N, C-alpha and C positions, 0 to 999 in steps of 0.2 A: 186425718185424725186416726188414732189407733187405740185399741184396748189390748191388754196383755192377758192372755188366757192360759191357765194351766188345766190341761185335760185330765181325765181320770187316770191316765197312764203316767202322769207326772210331767209329760212333755209341755213345754211352754211355747206359745205361738203368738205373734203379734197379728192382729186382725184390723184391717182398715174399716172405718165406718163413716157415714155421712151424717151430718146433723139432722136430727128428727127420726133417725132409724130406731126401730125397736131392737133392743139387745138380743132378744130371742131370734129375730130374723138374721142378724149378723152371725150368731153362733150356728144356727141351722144351715145357713148357706155355706158356711165353712166346714160343714160335716164334723162338728165338734162332739157329736154323740148325744145331743139332746133330742128327745122324741117329740116334744111340743105337740102332743096329741090333740089338744083342743084348738090349735092354731091361734093362740094368743087371746083366748076368751076368758082367761082366769078361771077355767073350769077343771083344771087338773094341776098336778105339780110336776109334770114331766119336763119342765124347763128350769128347774131349780138350780141356782148357782149360789156360791159364797162370794160375797163382795169383800175386798180387803177392808178391814174395819176402819182404817184411816180415811176411807173414801165414802163411808156410809152417809155422812151428812151432806154430801154433794148430790145424793139421789133425792127424788121427790119422796115425800112421806108415804109410808105404806097405807093403803086403804084396808078397811076391815075385811073385804072380800079376799084380798091377797093373803092377809094374815090367817084367815080361816083355811084357805087352801094349803098354806105351808104346814098346817097341822097334819096334813095327809102326806107330806113329803118324807122322803127317806133321810133320816138323821138331820132335821133342821137345827140350825144354830142361830145365835143372835144376829149374825151377819148374813142370814139367808134372805134371798129375794127370788121372786119368779121373774125370769128374764123377759117374759112377755109384758111385764108391767113397768119396765125401765125404758124410757125414751132417752136416747143419747143426745148429748149436746157438746159444744166445745169444752164445757166444764168437765167432761168425762175423758178428755184426751189423756191417755196413759193409764186409764183405769185398770187395776189388776183384779182379776177374779179367778175363781176355780169352779169347774163344772162339778156339781154335787153328785154323789153316788145315786144310783137309781135302784128301783125295786127289782129290776131284771137281773 
């Protein structure tokens, strides 16, 4: 299964994932430029991504904790998610997303 990632530089890359993987780990392992400082504990916004809007309903609903952390993210949008809170499944095969800008 694959996700389609647009990096901050505009380059598009297909990344393989296994069912049950956290999106943050897939992105970090592929050196896509996310810092993921809290290592997936929903305590920062350094794994912020923009999910293609047509795919948003395929993701699990956002918890209040994630919504609060996105308030701290750089340029959050309606389709923003923290990649540490997205667990991938077969329903996400082909998921397009873009790495969000960071404060750095």
